[in-house]
C-alpha positions, 0 to 999 in steps of 0.5 A: 529831675525834668526832661528836656524836650528837643525838637528839631530846629526849624528849617530856614524859609530860604531853604526853599523856592516857591513853585511860581518862583521856579515857573519864572527862571524856567527857560522857554523851550528850545524850538519856540526860542528859535523860531522867535529868534531865527528867521526860517530859511524861506523867509532868508531866501525870500528876502535875499532874492528881494535886495539882489533882483535888480529893475533891468532883471524884471525888465527882461523877465518882462520882455521875454514874457511877452515874446513867448505869448507872441510866439504862442499866438503865432503858432496857434496861428499857423496851426489855423490858418495853414498859409501857402505859397503862390502858385504860377506857371506859364499860360502862354510863350512865344520866342524870338528866334532872332535874338533869343528873346522870350515873351510869356505870360505868367499866371499867379495864384494866391492860394490862401483863402483868408490871406493876401499876399505880396510878391515884394522881389524877384523874377524869372530865368530863361534856362538852356542846358542849366545856363540862363540865357535869358532873365528879367526882374517883376515889379512888386504886386499883391493878390487877393484872397484867392486871386488869380493874375496874368502877368507878362514878362519880357525874358530879355536875352544874356546872349551872346557869349553865354554859352560854351560853344557846344551848347550854343550849336545845339541851341542853334539847332533847335531854333532851326527846327522850331523845337527848343527845350528851355526851362523858366526858372522864378524865384521870389520873396513872399509876404502872406498878410493876416490881420497885424500877422505876416509870415515870409516865405520864398516862391521858387518854380520851375516850368 
């Protein structure tokens, strides 16, 4: 009686998947796929800004930049140059008591050693007890660096009917005594020039 050898059935080859096939179907890591498929946040923001920025926005930005630069230059110039307003005083004065007109010689001094100045408009007023009794405008003129100028000015009387009765009597009494207490007030618009830069100011003085 012969024995039958029993050998296990061979396992079909399709039961096993080759290693290289697993490598082919294995999915890429999630992080790498996200990097390849989804743009970064910064890139999205940058693209959005480029798309939304209008030409006029760039123009406004350019104008603001230029204005900022000019402002900085002006501030540096002011600190370096230290512009000063001119000074004026009265060198001589004579009063015509008959009509209370005043002839004066005003001295104007440019205190800037690096800048020219121009008195563009303004004038002088003669005051008595805070009332204006005479006034005169002056013609514009310029002062070079550190220049002093003497300017004759005729203050024309605004009397009569300017002063209250009490102040008018007080003025007449001072005229008779040849001793009048008055004030000369000047107000001028001044421009100082340094190259292409200029600075505006107001000169006010009381003598």
